[in-house]
Each structure stands twice: as structure tokens, then as C-alpha cells.
C-alpha positions as CSV (number, residue, x, y, z in Angstrom):
1,M,-9.1,30.4,-42.8
2,N,-9.3,28.0,-39.8
3,H,-13.4,28.2,-39.4
4,N,-12.7,26.5,-35.6
5,T,-10.9,29.8,-34.4
6,P,-13.2,31.8,-32.8
7,V,-11.3,34.8,-34.0
8,P,-9.8,35.1,-37.7
9,P,-5.8,35.6,-37.5
10,L,-6.5,38.1,-40.3
11,F,-7.4,40.3,-37.5
12,P,-4.7,42.9,-38.1
13,R,-5.7,44.6,-34.2
14,P,-4.5,43.3,-31.0
15,L,-7.3,41.9,-28.7
16,R,-5.1,41.5,-25.9
17,H,-7.5,44.8,-24.5
18,L,-10.6,43.1,-25.0
19,S,-12.8,40.5,-22.0
20,E,-12.9,37.1,-23.0
21,V,-16.6,37.8,-23.1
22,H,-15.7,40.3,-26.3
23,R,-13.7,38.2,-28.1
24,R,-16.8,36.4,-28.7
25,V,-19.5,39.0,-29.4
26,M,-18.8,41.7,-31.5
27,T,-20.4,44.2,-33.5
28,T,-20.2,44.8,-37.5
29,A,-18.1,47.7,-36.5
30,Q,-16.1,46.2,-33.8
31,L,-15.2,43.7,-36.4
32,K,-14.4,45.8,-39.5
33,S,-12.1,47.9,-37.2
34,H,-9.7,44.9,-36.7
35,G,-9.9,44.4,-40.4
36,V,-12.9,41.7,-40.8
37,P,-14.9,42.9,-43.7
38,A,-18.7,42.4,-44.2
39,A,-18.3,40.2,-47.1
40,E,-16.2,38.1,-44.3
41,T,-18.6,38.2,-41.4
42,N,-21.1,37.2,-43.5
43,E,-19.5,33.7,-44.9
44,Q,-18.2,33.2,-41.3
45,C,-22.2,32.9,-40.7
46,R,-23.4,30.7,-43.1
47,P,-25.1,27.7,-42.5
48,G,-22.9,25.3,-40.5
49,G,-20.3,28.1,-40.1
50,P,-18.4,28.6,-36.8
51,W,-20.3,32.0,-36.4
52,R,-24.0,33.3,-35.9
53,Q,-25.6,36.6,-36.1
54,L,-27.4,37.1,-32.4
55,L,-28.9,40.2,-33.5
56,P,-28.9,43.1,-36.2
57,G,-25.2,44.1,-36.3
58,V,-24.1,42.1,-33.6
59,F,-22.3,38.5,-33.8
60,L,-21.3,35.4,-32.0
61,L,-17.8,34.3,-33.2
62,H,-18.4,30.4,-31.8
63,P,-20.3,28.0,-32.9
64,G,-23.6,27.0,-29.8
65,P,-26.0,28.7,-28.1
66,P,-24.9,31.8,-26.4
67,T,-24.0,32.2,-22.7
68,S,-26.3,34.2,-20.3
69,E,-23.2,36.2,-20.3
70,E,-23.2,36.4,-24.0
71,R,-27.0,37.4,-24.8
72,L,-26.5,40.1,-22.1
73,H,-23.5,41.9,-23.7
74,A,-25.3,41.2,-27.3
75,V,-28.3,43.2,-26.3
76,L,-26.0,46.1,-24.9
77,M,-24.5,46.1,-27.8
78,Y,-27.1,46.2,-30.0
79,A,-28.8,48.9,-28.2
80,A,-25.8,51.1,-28.0
81,R,-23.9,50.9,-31.4
82,E,-25.4,53.8,-32.8
83,R,-24.2,55.6,-29.9
84,T,-20.8,53.6,-29.4
85,P,-19.7,53.0,-32.7
86,G,-16.3,50.8,-33.4
87,V,-14.4,48.9,-30.8
88,P,-14.6,49.4,-27.0
89,S,-12.2,51.8,-25.4
90,Q,-8.6,50.8,-25.6
91,P,-6.2,51.4,-22.6
92,N,-3.0,52.8,-23.0
93,A,-0.1,51.6,-22.8
94,G,0.8,49.5,-19.8
95,E,-2.8,49.5,-18.7
96,G,-5.2,46.4,-18.5
97,H,-8.3,45.8,-20.8
98,T,-11.3,47.9,-20.0
99,A,-14.7,47.0,-21.1
100,P,-16.4,48.7,-23.5
101,G,-18.8,51.5,-22.5
102,Y,-22.7,51.2,-22.9
103,S,-23.2,54.4,-23.3
104,E,-27.1,55.4,-22.3
105,V,-28.5,51.9,-22.1
106,M,-29.3,49.7,-19.4
107,I,-30.6,45.9,-18.9
108,T,-33.8,46.6,-17.1
109,G,-37.2,44.2,-16.4
110,L,-36.8,41.1,-14.8
111,A,-33.9,39.8,-16.5
112,A,-32.0,43.2,-13.9
113,L,-34.0,42.0,-11.2
114,T,-32.4,38.4,-11.8
115,L,-28.7,40.2,-12.1
116,H,-29.9,41.8,-8.6
117,G,-29.8,38.7,-6.9
118,F,-33.9,38.5,-7.1
119,S,-34.7,34.7,-6.2
120,A,-38.4,35.4,-7.2
121,T,-37.2,36.0,-10.8
122,P,-36.8,33.3,-13.6
123,P,-32.6,32.5,-14.1
124,L,-31.2,34.3,-17.5
125,T,-31.4,31.3,-19.6
126,A,-35.1,31.0,-19.0
127,L,-36.1,34.2,-20.5
128,D,-37.0,34.4,-24.0
129,T,-36.3,38.7,-23.4
130,I,-34.2,40.7,-22.0
131,D,-35.4,44.5,-21.5
132,V,-33.1,47.4,-22.6
133,L,-33.5,50.8,-21.1
134,V,-32.6,53.7,-23.7
135,P,-33.3,57.3,-24.1
136,R,-36.8,58.2,-25.8
137,M,-35.6,59.5,-28.8
138,R,-33.1,56.6,-29.7
139,R,-34.6,55.0,-33.0
140,L,-34.3,51.3,-32.2
141,R,-36.9,48.2,-32.4
142,S,-37.3,45.1,-30.2
143,T,-36.0,42.3,-32.0
144,G,-35.5,38.8,-31.2
145,C,-34.6,38.3,-27.5
146,V,-34.3,42.2,-27.0
147,R,-37.2,44.6,-25.9
148,I,-36.5,48.4,-26.3
149,L,-38.1,50.4,-23.7
150,R,-38.0,54.1,-23.8
151,T,-37.8,56.4,-21.0
152,P,-38.0,60.5,-21.1
153,A,-35.0,60.0,-18.4
154,L,-32.6,57.7,-17.6
155,P,-31.7,56.3,-13.8
156,T,-28.0,55.9,-12.8
157,P,-27.1,52.6,-13.8
158,Q,-25.6,50.3,-11.5
159,Q,-22.8,47.8,-12.0
160,V,-23.2,44.7,-11.7
161,T,-21.0,41.7,-12.8
162,G,-19.6,44.5,-14.9
163,L,-22.8,45.2,-16.7
164,P,-25.2,48.8,-16.7
165,V,-28.1,47.8,-15.2
166,A,-31.4,49.2,-13.8
167,P,-31.4,50.3,-9.9
168,V,-34.5,47.6,-8.6
169,P,-37.7,50.3,-8.1
170,R,-36.8,51.0,-11.7
171,A,-36.6,47.3,-13.0
172,L,-39.3,46.8,-10.2
173,A,-41.8,48.7,-12.4
174,D,-40.4,47.8,-16.1
175,A,-40.8,44.3,-14.9
176,V,-44.6,45.0,-13.4
177,A,-45.6,46.6,-16.5
178,E,-45.5,43.5,-17.9
179,L,-46.8,41.1,-15.4
180,T,-50.5,40.1,-15.2
181,D,-50.1,37.7,-12.4
182,A,-51.5,39.1,-9.0
183,G,-48.8,36.2,-6.8
184,A,-45.5,37.0,-9.0
185,V,-46.3,40.8,-8.6
186,R,-47.0,41.0,-4.8
187,R,-43.7,37.9,-4.5
188,L,-41.3,40.6,-6.2
189,L,-42.2,43.9,-4.4
190,T,-42.4,41.7,-0.9
191,E,-38.7,40.4,-2.0
192,A,-37.6,44.1,-2.8
193,V,-38.5,44.8,0.4
194,R,-37.7,42.0,2.2
195,A,-34.4,41.1,1.3
196,G,-33.6,45.3,2.1
197,H,-32.8,45.6,-1.9
198,C,-34.9,49.6,-1.7
199,E,-37.9,51.1,0.7
200,P,-42.0,50.9,-0.2
201,A,-41.7,54.2,-0.6
202,A,-39.0,54.3,-3.5
203,V,-40.7,51.3,-5.4
204,V,-44.6,53.4,-5.3
205,R,-42.8,56.7,-6.4
206,E,-41.6,54.3,-9.7
207,L,-45.2,52.5,-9.9
208,N,-46.6,55.7,-9.4
209,Q,-44.3,57.3,-12.6
210,A,-45.0,54.8,-14.7
211,K,-48.9,55.1,-14.2
212,L,-49.6,51.0,-12.7
213,L,-51.3,51.9,-9.7
214,S,-54.6,52.2,-11.4
215,R,-54.3,48.3,-11.8
216,P,-55.8,46.7,-9.3
217,H,-53.6,43.3,-8.9
218,V,-50.7,46.0,-8.5
219,V,-52.5,48.3,-6.1
220,D,-53.1,45.2,-3.7
221,A,-49.2,44.1,-4.2
222,V,-48.5,47.8,-3.0
223,D,-50.9,47.6,-0.1
224,S,-48.7,44.5,0.8
225,L,-45.5,45.9,0.2
226,L,-46.4,49.1,2.7
227,A,-47.6,47.1,5.3
228,E,-44.1,44.6,5.0
229,G,-42.4,47.8,4.7
230,R,-43.7,49.4,8.3
231,A,-42.8,46.1,9.8
232,I,-39.8,45.7,8.9
233,A,-38.9,49.4,10.0
234,E,-40.4,48.3,13.3
235,D,-37.9,45.8,13.9
236,R,-35.2,48.1,12.8
237,L,-36.1,50.4,15.9
238,Y,-36.5,48.1,18.0
239,E,-32.7,47.0,16.8
240,M,-31.9,50.3,17.1
241,V,-32.8,51.1,21.0
242,H,-31.6,47.9,21.8
243,D,-28.0,47.3,19.8
244,Y,-26.9,50.9,21.0
245,G,-28.0,51.2,24.6
246,L,-30.9,53.8,24.9
247,P,-33.1,53.5,27.6
248,D,-36.5,51.8,26.9
249,P,-39.7,53.3,25.6
250,V,-43.0,53.0,26.0
251,W,-44.0,51.4,22.6
252,N,-47.0,52.3,19.8
253,V,-48.8,54.3,22.0
254,D,-51.4,57.2,21.9
255,L,-51.1,61.0,23.5
256,R,-54.1,62.3,24.5
257,L,-53.9,65.6,27.1
258,P,-56.0,64.7,30.2
259,G,-59.7,64.9,29.7
260,G,-58.7,66.8,26.2
261,P,-58.0,65.8,22.5
262,H,-56.4,63.1,21.1
263,L,-52.8,64.6,20.2
264,G,-51.6,61.6,17.9
265,G,-49.9,58.2,17.8
266,L,-46.3,57.3,17.9
267,D,-43.8,54.7,17.4
268,A,-41.7,54.9,20.4
269,Y,-41.9,57.9,23.3
270,W,-40.0,58.2,26.8
271,P,-42.2,59.8,29.2
272,D,-39.0,61.4,31.6
273,Q,-37.7,63.0,28.9
274,A,-40.6,63.7,26.7
275,V,-38.9,62.8,23.2
276,A,-41.1,60.9,20.6
277,V,-39.9,58.9,17.7
278,E,-42.1,58.8,14.6
279,L,-41.6,56.5,11.6
280,D,-42.4,58.7,8.5
281,T,-43.5,55.8,6.1
282,R,-45.3,57.7,3.7
283,A,-45.6,57.0,0.1
284,P,-47.1,59.0,-3.2
285,R,-49.8,56.8,-4.9
286,Q,-51.3,57.9,-8.4
287,G,-54.0,60.6,-8.4
288,H,-53.6,61.2,-4.8
289,R,-51.4,63.5,-4.8
290,E,-54.1,65.8,-2.6
291,D,-54.3,63.1,-0.1
292,D,-50.6,63.1,0.1
293,D,-50.1,66.7,1.2
294,A,-52.8,66.2,3.2
295,L,-50.9,63.6,5.4
296,W,-47.8,65.6,5.3
297,S,-49.5,68.6,6.7
298,E,-51.1,66.2,9.2
299,Y,-47.6,65.3,10.0
300,A,-46.6,68.9,10.4
301,R,-49.8,69.9,12.6
302,K,-48.8,66.9,15.0
303,R,-45.4,67.7,15.6
304,E,-45.8,71.7,15.7
305,H,-48.7,71.0,18.1
306,L,-46.6,68.8,20.7
307,E,-43.5,70.7,20.3
308,R,-45.7,73.8,21.9
309,L,-46.3,71.2,24.5
310,G,-42.3,70.9,25.3
311,I,-42.4,67.0,23.9
312,T,-39.3,66.4,20.8
313,V,-40.5,64.5,18.3
314,V,-38.1,62.7,16.1
315,Y,-39.3,61.9,12.4
316,I,-36.9,58.5,10.8
317,T,-37.7,57.3,7.6
318,P,-37.0,53.6,6.8
319,K,-34.0,54.3,4.2
320,K,-32.2,56.1,6.9
321,L,-32.9,53.2,9.4
322,R,-31.6,50.8,7.3
323,D,-28.8,52.7,5.8
324,A,-27.6,55.3,8.9
325,M,-28.7,53.2,12.2
326,E,-25.7,54.8,14.3
327,Q,-26.5,58.2,12.7
328,Q,-30.4,57.8,13.9
329,A,-29.5,56.6,17.2
330,A,-27.5,59.6,17.9
331,V,-29.8,62.5,17.1
332,V,-32.5,60.2,19.2
333,R,-29.9,59.9,22.2
334,T,-29.3,63.7,21.7
335,A,-32.5,64.5,22.0
336,L,-33.0,62.5,25.1
337,M,-29.7,64.0,26.5
338,A,-31.1,67.7,25.6
339,A,-33.9,66.7,27.7
340,A,-32.5,68.4,30.5
341,D,-31.8,71.5,29.5
342,R,-35.3,72.1,28.5
343,D,-38.5,72.9,30.4
344,P,-40.6,70.2,31.6
345,A,-43.3,69.4,28.9
346,A,-47.0,69.6,29.6
347,Y,-48.7,66.5,31.1
348,V,-50.1,63.7,29.1
349,V,-52.1,61.2,28.8
350,V,-50.2,57.5,27.6
351,L,-52.5,55.1,25.9
352,P,-51.7,51.7,24.6
353,R,-52.2,52.1,20.9
């Protein structure tokens, strides 16, 4: 056998259907399915040989260190091998190759954030370990460069460069769980929102579920995150009014009845049409379910009170502003146009907030 050949010529099954990386990294089961017995694999992995074992049951079929792509596929193969034994799914005649499916496993943590394009995370080559998310009942242990994280319910993975990767909020929670540096946590959370990867509420929800909001450095970062998220949402609201030709409102105001009680603050208000917009930036907090319920009750009471006075209130979430700005502009425009068909609203005093 020529030890310089990455895939030995004794393989009886063609490998054309495999992508290049999957000719360079294979499991024991995949090698056997191509006619390479365990004894031959061991021979190829001898000291000075052309192959090396990266992880239990996962082999690199060329000399030298693995690339970042090869490491990622290796940890997924290791974590998925019990669920997806044998060779990757093969195409039918005439089809192109199909990459192997990784059932019920995905990259998470810092490696996932790097794959999502974060600049505040280390490059893949600098990571000593790669976090892989698996179902809670899987019997796997962390080893080598792979750290196994278990969860009772897997999120739906996103495909990034052909790899299953945890969504940004879940990957953030898994990364933050391992970080003790407050600055690093704040940078990650801020980039997640500022770069448009996700909304603050989604991040806080994952941190809450991971029981990380009892850590002071995480709470401080979350407070900064929520302030950052509100500022971004306010900028998008200004952008929506300008870009979609809505009449100018008065911004950031408090309403009061003449000589009467305070009615609440609003992000935008059109006095002539008695239409208000309020950004819904609530986010759940660990151990504060009552506070969240109370806040929502306060939203509902304010809305009911204003609408009894003839004021239409439109609630917009930051996510809707980001993903469906045109639709939200249409909702506000419809409310403004409908004002002519409504009874006049009660007179209220508009004060800067």
C-alpha cells in the first residue's frame, strides 16, 4: 500500500459521492463500509503513518494537523456516530454528492458564534475545545477537543457552511456559561444585538433558561444589552417613519389628562390622529416572573385606558421592526388613516419624557 495516498486503493466502494472533507475524515464504521478493516486502520495510524486518530472512532486520512473544517466535522462525527452509523447518506444515480447528515447534534458555544460571523470570538484555530450540543439521554463523554453539552430539548439548527450550528441565542448561552470575564460576556451580548444576529429578548430568554441570570457579571451585561437593544429599536422606529413617508410624530412623550393622572409614556404620538406607538422591549428575567407579569399587566392597563379615551395604541416589538419594517409601517399608516372615521379622542396633555 502507498502510505502517501489518503484513501487506500483497496476501497471497493467509490467515494465520488463524498465531499472532499469527508474523504479526509472518516469514522471506523465508514472505513469498514469501504472495505478497510480495523487492523488496516490501526496500521495506517501507527507512529509516522499517514493517518491519525482525532477522536475515538474518528480518523484523519492524511498526515499533518487537521484544518478547522476537519476538526468541526470530526467532533460532529464523534457525537453523531451512535445515531448515524455507517457511511453518509448516498445519492441516487445521477445525483450530486450529499454531505453526511448529523442527526441530533450541532456545534454550539464559541465555535458556533465564530461560524455565525462574530468578531468578538476567537478564530476556530485558537479554540482548544469545540462545544457540541446533544440530547440529554445520549451516552457520550467529552474527550480531546470535543466538549459534550446535553439538553432536554434541542433547538432547530441553522446550516452554516454545511454544518449544523446552534442558533445565536442558544450558542450565546452555552458560551456565556463557560465565561467568567465580564468584559468578554458584554462584548458577545452587545455584538449579538448590534450586528443584528438576534433581539435582546431572545438572548435573555436563553440565559434565563440556562439559569445564568444569577451571576452578577451576566446580569450587568444583560442590563447593557437591554439598553443597547432599546436604543437600536428606537433608531429603527425613526427609520421606519422616515423611509416609509409617515407624518412626523412627537417623540418620547408622556400623556396626562388635564389636571388629572399620568397616562403613561409613549415612543411616538400623532396628536392630530390620536395614534400612539410603543416599543415592546420586555424580556423575561430569572426569578422575576411576577415582575414580568406585572409589567405586561401594566402594558394592558395603559392600552385599555388610552383606548377608552379614543387613542389608538400600536405595540411593535424590536424583532418586527427588524424583520418586517414595511409591514409595521403599513399598520401605523392604517391606524392614522382610520382616525378620520373615529369619534374625536379626549383631550390630553402631551409632555416631553
